[in-house]
LUMKOL-579814 format. One record per residue: x, y, z of N, C-alpha, C in turn; residue number from 0. Coordinates in pm, whole numbers, plus 50000, padded with zeros to 5 digits. Example, Ala and Ser with C-alpha at 12.3 -4.5 7.8 and 13.67 -1.06 7.14 Angstrom:
LUMKOL-579814
n_u/n_v/n_w/ca_u/ca_v/ca_w/c_u/c_v/c_w/resi
51319/49431/50780/51230/49550/50780/51320/49670/50780/0
51285/49775/50708/51367/49894/50714/51290/50003/50787/1
end
This chain:
LUMKOL-579814
n_u/n_v/n_w/ca_u/ca_v/ca_w/c_u/c_v/c_w/resi
24318/46293/93456/24430/46287/93507/24529/46367/93613/0
24630/46345/93623/24659/46415/93754/24687/46480/93731/1
24678/46596/93874/24683/46731/93885/24880/46728/93893/2
24883/46841/93812/25067/46890/93783/25106/46944/93880/3
25243/46927/93987/25261/46982/94059/25257/47146/94056/4
25210/47238/93939/25233/47323/94003/25085/47405/93992/5
24990/47263/93953/24852/47282/94010/24821/47306/94173/6
24858/47210/94194/24860/47157/94374/24907/47269/94425/7
25059/47341/94373/25130/47429/94463/24994/47552/94439/8
24937/47601/94396/24861/47665/94323/24731/47640/94441/9
24660/47598/94453/24582/47513/94475/24593/47545/94626/10
24707/47514/94666/24793/47443/94813/24774/47640/94881/11
24806/47721/94812/24839/47890/94848/24727/47963/94843/12
24597/47866/94740/24485/47974/94747/24398/47925/94908/13
24392/47808/94890/24324/47757/95007/24395/47795/95146/14
24528/47838/95165/24578/47930/95278/24496/48054/95243/15
24514/48121/95176/24447/48249/95200/24363/48245/95227/16
24224/48168/95142/24108/48142/95179/24117/48123/95349/17
24142/48049/95391/24173/48005/95531/24205/48115/95600/18
24265/48216/95561/24356/48355/95627/24169/48430/95639/19
24153/48447/95502/24019/48513/95546/23885/48509/95586/20
23916/48369/95600/23770/48281/95705/23824/48357/95827/21
23949/48339/95902/23983/48336/96033/23963/48457/96083/22
24005/48584/95962/23968/48740/95974/23814/48774/95982/23
23743/48675/95983/23623/48724/95960/23563/48733/95847/24
23605/48747/95715/23537/48824/95593/23501/48698/95533/25
23524/48613/95524/23451/48507/95412/23368/48385/95484/26
23289/48370/95426/23212/48276/95471/23262/48137/95477/27
23187/47981/95538/23273/47899/95554/23294/47845/95409/28
23113/47830/95346/23142/47794/95272/23198/47796/95110/29
23292/47905/95117/23422/47958/95016/23562/47865/95025/30
23511/47819/95151/23619/47747/95203/23631/47551/95122/31
23531/47522/95119/23491/47400/95009/23623/47391/94901/32
23655/47279/94880/23725/47272/94739/23797/47362/94708/33
23885/47388/94796/24009/47551/94796/23969/47642/94736/34
23793/47661/94755/23789/47783/94681/23676/47780/94558/35
23692/47702/94528/23692/47678/94364/23545/47672/94370/36
23455/47631/94432/23302/47622/94440/23240/47760/94389/37
23273/47833/94443/23199/47904/94459/23241/48076/94424/38
23371/48068/94366/23453/48161/94322/23438/48226/94090/39
23465/48298/94089/23503/48305/93914/23529/48247/93936/40
23539/48190/93771/23628/48111/93633/23801/48209/93603/41
23862/48168/93581/23961/48202/93469/24104/48270/93623/42
24147/48317/93514/24298/48422/93582/24291/48420/93710/43
24362/48333/93837/24362/48367/93985/24448/48489/93905/44
24362/48607/94093/24438/48740/94141/24360/48739/94265/45
24494/48716/94365/24427/48693/94429/24481/48895/94480/46
24379/48964/94558/24485/49148/94590/24588/49174/94429/47
24505/49109/94321/24625/49188/94202/24700/49096/94184/48
24750/48960/94244/24858/48885/94184/24815/48780/94066/49
24849/48679/94045/24851/48599/93944/24905/48458/93988/50
24794/48349/93976/24893/48257/94077/24846/48089/93963/51
24800/48126/93855/24788/48005/93790/24650/48067/93691/52
24651/47937/93623/24604/47914/93470/24392/47928/93527/53
24342/47939/93381/24186/47894/93392/24163/47767/93389/54
24090/47781/93496/24015/47630/93528/24118/47566/93628/55
24160/47615/93645/24271/47487/93812/24260/47608/93909/56
24220/47751/93960/24158/47787/94024/24065/47879/93963/57
24042/47959/94114/23919/48107/94075/24045/48225/94153/58
23936/48302/94158/23958/48432/94265/23796/48464/94331/59
23810/48545/94418/23700/48599/94443/23704/48729/94419/60
23576/48810/94363/23621/48931/94312/23625/49086/94381/61
23565/49016/94563/23575/49106/94651/23782/49107/94696/62
23855/49018/94599/23939/49026/94667/24042/49100/94573/63
23990/49096/94490/24082/49182/94369/24119/49364/94344/64
24030/49408/94510/24077/49518/94531/24254/49613/94506/65
24235/49692/94425/24366/49774/94401/24441/49766/94581/66
24577/49784/94558/24682/49766/94671/24852/49824/94705/67
24912/49867/94747/25003/49921/94746/25109/49865/94633/68
25165/49959/94553/25228/49871/94490/25377/49810/94519/69
25398/49832/94662/25450/49778/94745/25488/49634/94719/70
25344/49583/94717/25347/49397/94733/25394/49346/94609/71
25404/49393/94494/25350/49409/94322/25453/49312/94326/72
25434/49142/94279/25555/48984/94286/25514/48952/94397/73
25423/48922/94478/25453/48839/94580/25319/48802/94582/74
25301/48676/94568/25182/48556/94543/25074/48541/94672/75
25158/48598/94771/25016/48597/94927/24981/48769/94893/76
24902/48772/94958/24855/48899/94978/24855/48994/95078/77
24848/49109/95058/24948/49204/95103/24808/49231/95325/78
24793/49154/95298/24676/49096/95461/24759/49027/95502/79
24840/48883/95467/24917/48865/95503/25070/48903/95553/80
25111/48895/95411/25260/48992/95442/25231/49059/95596/81
25125/49154/95587/25190/49291/95682/25170/49227/95824/82
25058/49115/95829/25057/49045/95960/25126/48979/96038/83
25260/48918/95940/25333/48781/95979/25488/48913/95998/84
25456/49015/95946/25556/49132/95961/25530/49187/96073/85
25422/49230/96127/25362/49258/96315/25391/49148/96409/86
25305/49070/96351/25378/48937/96464/25522/48976/96483/87
25616/48910/96393/25714/48937/96412/25800/49020/96484/88
25746/49252/96445/25783/49239/96532/25775/49328/96649/89
25634/49246/96614/25566/49333/96702/25535/49214/96864/90
25580/49169/96920/25613/49070/97032/25759/48982/96930/91
25785/48965/97135/25899/48858/97149/25897/48635/97069/92
25890/48731/96924/25885/48564/96876/26001/48577/96775/93
26073/48431/96742/26140/48395/96674/26063/48366/96550/94
26120/48343/96418/26101/48312/96315/26000/48201/96301/95
26103/48054/96318/26012/47968/96298/25868/47992/96436/96
25884/48046/96565/25742/48089/96587/25593/48128/96465/97
25613/48212/96420/25532/48247/96368/25501/48165/96295/98
25584/48142/96200/25558/47969/96095/25434/47903/96129/99
25503/47873/96225/25424/47776/96305/25256/47853/96419/100
25298/47959/96400/25096/48073/96435/25038/48060/96299/101
25099/48091/96202/25047/48045/96099/24997/47931/96046/102
25066/47810/96082/25007/47715/96065/24938/47662/96092/103
24907/47709/96238/24792/47718/96315/24617/47750/96255/104
24665/47856/96126/24555/47862/96090/24542/47862/95936/105
24649/47707/95888/24621/47686/95799/24692/47729/95630/106
24804/47836/95701/24854/47936/95604/24968/47830/95569/107
25029/47833/95467/25185/47757/95467/25292/47849/95433/108
25363/47888/95509/25471/47981/95491/25629/47949/95550/109
25702/47949/95515/25804/47874/95543/25865/48044/95665/110
25964/48032/95682/26050/48135/95828/26144/48154/95753/111
26162/48147/95640/26268/48217/95567/26182/48287/95458/112
26096/48229/95423/26024/48356/95352/25947/48471/95426/113
25885/48437/95597/25873/48605/95667/26011/48624/95686/114
26155/48574/95721/26215/48649/95727/26286/48732/95621/115
26242/48693/95534/26256/48789/95373/26194/48941/95365/116
26009/48888/95422/25985/48981/95444/25948/49079/95585/117
26061/49018/95643/26108/49111/95749/26182/49206/95665/118
26291/49171/95592/26380/49256/95542/26351/49349/95423/119
26221/49255/95362/26174/49439/95257/26071/49480/95358/120
25976/49459/95415/25888/49522/95456/25881/49580/95535/121
25959/49547/95650/26016/49570/95789/26017/49707/95756/122
26115/49771/95769/26268/49837/95692/26094/49967/95629/123
26070/49914/95507/25942/50029/95457/25896/50061/95549/124
25824/49959/95642/25695/50054/95717/25817/50080/95773/125
25900/50020/95912/25939/50158/95970/25963/50313/95896/126
26040/50308/95776/26074/50416/95729/25910/50498/95688/127
25787/50389/95645/25706/50542/95676/25584/50606/95776/128
25708/50500/95911/25652/50539/96037/25709/50628/96105/129
25861/50674/96044/25906/50766/96078/25909/50886/95965/130
25861/50887/95934/25775/51000/95828/25670/51060/95890/131
25589/51040/95917/25437/51055/95933/25449/51090/96094/132
25543/51064/96164/25600/51011/96321/25597/51219/96368/133
25451/51253/96432/25496/51351/96521/25628/51399/96553/134
25676/51538/96575/25795/51614/96616/25793/51556/96733/135
25875/51490/96762/25926/51394/96893/25933/51462/97079/136
25953/51449/97191/25993/51544/97280/26117/51617/97264/137
26138/51766/97306/26266/51790/97337/26298/51788/97510/138
26304/51700/97557/26412/51637/97670/26400/51429/97601/139
26576/51445/97571/26640/51367/97530/26720/51244/97687/140
26693/51148/97633/26764/51021/97782/26827/50951/97680/141
27003/50932/97700/27061/50847/97615/27107/50815/97710/142
27159/50645/97653/27204/50546/97722/27286/50410/97645/143
27339/50361/97677/27453/50298/97664/27425/50148/97683/144
27387/50027/97615/27443/49902/97696/27549/49812/97589/145
27605/49728/97661/27727/49611/97634/27616/49506/97592/146
27678/49465/97431/27617/49367/97325/27719/49317/97287/147
27725/49167/97291/27779/49071/97277/27769/48997/97122/148
27913/49028/97053/27848/48970/96912/27978/48884/96849/149
28012/48755/96833/28046/48689/96752/28182/48643/96894/150
28078/48716/97019/28245/48711/97104/28278/48835/97126/151
28247/48941/97065/28340/49082/97073/28215/49158/97163/152
28276/49251/97220/28190/49338/97272/28171/49472/97199/153
28045/49524/97160/27961/49631/97109/27881/49696/97196/154
27860/49823/97162/27775/49930/97280/27626/49994/97167/155
27577/49932/97263/27467/49949/97172/27386/50180/97223/156
27379/50241/97169/27339/50371/97203/27235/50369/97157/157
27140/50408/97240/26997/50427/97256/26991/50568/97272/158
26802/50634/97218/26769/50767/97215/26660/50763/97259/159
26581/50852/97389/26412/50807/97385/26399/50943/97435/160
26257/51010/97357/26203/51109/97483/26179/51136/97624/161
26096/51237/97650/26054/51155/97791/25917/51141/97797/162
25851/51061/97621/25728/51001/97598/25796/50884/97695/163
25887/50821/97627/25895/50728/97595/25931/50635/97419/164
25935/50746/97329/25903/50679/97262/26073/50690/97207/165
26103/50623/97128/26271/50593/97083/26315/50658/96935/166
26378/50738/96962/26405/50869/96877/26568/50746/96769/167
26632/50700/96792/26750/50645/96695/26824/50509/96825/168
26868/50451/96701/26951/50348/96803/27115/50386/96712/169
27196/50312/96741/27323/50304/96708/27406/50217/96773/170
27450/50118/96660/27571/50019/96719/27718/50054/96698/171
27781/50082/96794/27917/50148/96804/28020/50025/96867/172
28161/50006/96800/28263/49928/96888/28313/50012/96964/173
28296/50140/96971/28323/50218/97113/28218/50302/97187/174
28281/50353/97333/28225/50400/97418/28289/50528/97399/175
28366/50547/97358/28418/50702/97369/28352/50794/97334/176
28461/50918/97371/28399/51060/97262/28338/51087/97162/177
28435/50988/97017/28428/50989/96895/28301/50940/96902/178
28259/50782/96961/28133/50747/96973/28003/50858/96992/179
28032/50868/97106/27899/50992/97138/27913/51074/97027/180
28007/51149/96976/27976/51245/96894/27871/51196/96728/181
27893/51088/96730/27834/51037/96644/27693/50986/96626/182
27647/50966/96773/27485/50974/96790/27425/51115/96788/183
27507/51191/96837/27460/51314/96836/27397/51384/96686/184
27528/51370/96657/27532/51423/96513/27387/51307/96431/185
27446/51244/96406/27292/51158/96389/27156/51180/96438/186
27189/51217/96605/27028/51266/96667/27000/51380/96584/187
27058/51537/96539/27057/51614/96541/26980/51614/96378/188
27065/51554/96237/27025/51461/96159/26859/51430/96134/189
26838/51323/96228/26719/51216/96204/26583/51338/96277/190
26649/51435/96412/26520/51549/96448/26497/51679/96378/191
26629/51756/96347/26632/51854/96287/26635/51921/96370/192
26621/51936/96509/26645/52032/96599/26743/51972/96709/193
26764/52071/96826/26870/52006/96882/26779/52033/97055/194
26810/51953/97141/26692/51906/97248/26684/52027/97320/195
26582/52041/97449/26617/52151/97560/26657/52091/97669/196
26675/51965/97700/26753/51939/97834/26813/51719/97767/197
26940/51697/97781/27019/51608/97812/26997/51569/97889/198
26981/51396/97925/26982/51358/98008/27017/51187/98005/199
27155/51194/98028/27254/51084/98031/27273/51027/98178/200
27366/50943/98183/27453/50832/98324/27567/50982/98353/201
27631/50930/98391/27788/51002/98455/27919/50926/98317/202
27889/50871/98252/28004/50868/98159/28044/50993/98125/203
28196/50971/98123/28246/51193/98073/28220/51162/97919/204
28213/51026/97857/28251/51056/97690/28071/51133/97662/205
27992/51136/97738/27846/51277/97636/27883/51365/97679/206
27977/51436/97832/27978/51561/97848/28079/51617/97768/207
28148/51551/97699/28300/51637/97626/28264/51602/97494/208
28150/51524/97437/28126/51514/97265/27983/51669/97259/209
27912/51610/97418/27809/51756/97386/27826/51927/97398/210
27993/51893/97447/28032/52064/97455/28122/52106/97323/211
28118/52034/97232/28174/52030/97078/28038/52068/96983/212
27911/51951/96998/27832/51929/96979/27685/52049/96946/213
27664/52039/97072/27590/52102/97141/27592/52221/97265/214
27674/52287/97287/27701/52355/97396/27631/52413/97494/215
27554/52468/97411/27437/52540/97437/27304/52530/97526/216
27325/52363/97531/27200/52251/97541/27251/52234/97731/217
27136/52207/97833/27178/52185/97962/27124/52035/97954/218
27235/51983/98017/27270/51895/98008/27288/51795/98189/219
27194/51706/98186/27190/51664/98341/27238/51502/98369/220
27332/51475/98420/27367/51354/98469/27385/51298/98609/221
27320/51228/98602/27279/51148/98695/27176/51019/98650/222
27255/50909/98707/27155/50765/98700/27025/50709/98743/223
27016/50816/98834/26838/50810/98882/26767/50833/98787/224
26828/50947/98727/26697/51003/98648/26705/50938/98474/225
26805/50862/98468/26815/50780/98364/26755/50701/98294/226
26610/50599/98433/26553/50509/98396/26451/50493/98305/227
26437/50612/98250/26361/50575/98083/26400/50532/97952/228
26583/50615/97943/26619/50544/97851/26712/50358/97893/229
26749/50306/98036/26755/50212/98079/26638/50145/98030/230
26517/50188/98064/26441/50054/98085/26359/50046/97930/231
26446/50134/97812/26431/50109/97682/26507/49988/97641/232
26571/49942/97687/26674/49822/97686/26624/49670/97719/233
26479/49712/97826/26466/49526/97809/26373/49484/97678/234
26303/49552/97581/26303/49432/97489/26403/49399/97380/235
26558/49483/97426/26622/49439/97292/26691/49265/97359/236
26649/49283/97506/26723/49184/97648/26630/49070/97518/237
26491/49073/97599/26410/48934/97562/26457/48958/97384/238
26470/49018/97267/26451/49000/97145/26575/48863/97146/239
26694/48926/97186/26851/48892/97200/26846/48753/97242/240
26781/48745/97358/26739/48553/97401/26647/48481/97313/241
26492/48540/97226/26529/48435/97131/26557/48503/97009/242
26610/48493/96972/26719/48541/96845/26868/48456/96880/243
26840/48392/96984/27024/48324/97021/27094/48413/97014/244
27160/48506/96990/27222/48652/97059/27244/48705/96866/245
27300/48797/96898/27271/48842/96768/27373/48869/96684/246
27355/48840/96546/27503/48771/96476/27601/48806/96425/247
27547/48954/96413/27674/49074/96335/27558/49190/96445/248
27696/49324/96408/27628/49457/96400/27545/49517/96342/249
27560/49500/96164/27452/49512/96118/27370/49453/96074/250
27334/49368/96181/27198/49279/96212/27130/49375/96264/251
27204/49359/96352/27153/49393/96556/27068/49564/96445/252
27175/49697/96412/27124/49761/96326/27033/49796/96261/253
26967/49681/96187/26885/49661/96061/26807/49624/96149/254
26806/49547/96271/26672/49512/96344/26573/49577/96437/255
26688/49675/96535/26621/49739/96587/26597/49894/96495/256
26630/49933/96410/26560/50070/96369/26435/50021/96318/257
26387/49869/96287/26269/49870/96245/26170/49841/96403/258
26222/49719/96504/26152/49724/96557/26163/49828/96667/259
26216/49875/96710/26154/50023/96744/26056/50145/96708/260
26033/50137/96598/25999/50238/96504/25757/50167/96510/261
25850/50032/96514/25666/49936/96545/25624/49987/96696/262
25758/49983/96739/25754/49977/96915/25698/50113/96906/263
25720/50222/96851/25648/50329/96852/25560/50315/96900/264
25484/50299/96787/25329/50295/96733/25244/50206/96858/265
25254/50093/96882/25172/50026/96982/25245/50012/97184/266
25346/50030/97192/25358/50081/97306/25261/50146/97390/267
25247/50147/97500/25171/50165/97613/25243/50311/97675/268
25170/50421/97686/25281/50534/97727/25187/50560/97880/269
25302/50673/97954/25215/50714/98091/25061/50790/98094/270
25069/50823/97984/24894/50905/98011/24805/50830/98003/271
24846/50744/97918/24725/50546/97925/24714/50583/98055/272
24691/50633/98135/24643/50600/98290/24492/50478/98317/273
24396/50508/98215/24292/50445/98266/24309/50321/98141/274
24165/50226/98131/24157/50129/98044/24127/50188/97928/275
23991/50264/97939/23984/50428/97841/24031/50448/97759/276
24126/50539/97798/24228/50587/97748/24325/50445/97675/277
24353/50354/97741/24492/50270/97645/24371/50209/97545/278
24240/50204/97555/24170/50116/97414/24145/50168/97271/279
24174/50349/97408/24160/50466/97230/24236/50426/97180/280
24400/50466/97291/24495/50517/97199/24568/50360/97139/281
24518/50254/97161/24537/50111/97075/24461/50078/96940/282
24342/50178/96917/24244/50188/96786/24340/50262/96746/283
24413/50428/96782/24438/50463/96656/24580/50411/96666/284
24636/50324/96698/24784/50200/96683/24742/50135/96558/285
24648/50094/96546/24565/50047/96473/24578/50048/96318/286
24464/50160/96330/24449/50268/96252/24590/50338/96179/287
24711/50365/96287/24787/50461/96184/24859/50288/96135/288
24884/50199/96166/24972/50014/96116/24896/50000/95964/289
24768/50073/95972/24663/50012/95818/24678/50135/95726/290
24709/50222/95785/24768/50381/95699/24899/50315/95645/291
25016/50255/95714/25142/50281/95677/25156/50143/95590/292
25145/50023/95644/25068/49931/95545/25019/49902/95436/293
24938/49993/95405/24836/49957/95318/24754/49919/95325/294
24703/49815/95418/24548/49678/95436/24550/49743/95575/295
24418/49679/95571/24334/49691/95714/24378/49598/95811/296
24439/49625/95970/24495/49487/96004/24401/49351/95975/297
24378/49226/95990/24306/49162/95898/24241/48991/96032/298
24376/49015/96130/24364/48931/96213/24393/49038/96335/299
end
């Protein structure tokens, strides 16, 4: 009897997952033969706790049925694959179709629309977890704003970073006046839970006017040369803007950068990592943090 479409789809998904585990170095080559059905147990298919088919169609590997984060409940792909795709998309200047092709090169069939949906749900949750577990940031805030064009209209992207280069927050607004600066200050104070020791900005007068009302006792230094750290923090955004063929709406920019910047905080290189040994140690720590945030170890 010919295989039914549902059976073929389940076998294709299972084979893609087994190839992914093989590329991760966690599965012997013999497990991939015949879609992984020769050396697996018969019964209901469970990949990281998900059901994909009926008995006798495909099988499951017992070591792949470990408990996982409830965040992944209801998804047929394993948590390792989902977290890896989200990491690729937000960590590097890649388009959705580029990530789709990189996974296809490993034998994993996932559409770019699926990756987009993963980014919306899991990216936001990962960013929130990173923000909650992050230590207290520096007490010297560098603020800057840059213009971005959305649907032919000018908007302003306000960003705050500390002296180590960690992004504190971003805010997309249509204005560049005192009211917009006050809104940024209030958001920063709410998120950070304290006022900075020093505030460094360019010579935009809106900063000074807003600071006198919101944080009157904070030292304020206004000099273009002192604010290079904040200005340089816009460079990854410009690269992503080109890859994404411009941003589509203020909401999309706010949502994307709120996730992108938090993930970048984990993996970006810092000024104190001035030797190869320090950089490798920091990178190992970054991957450990990412594994704790996503609930799975980095699988590739």
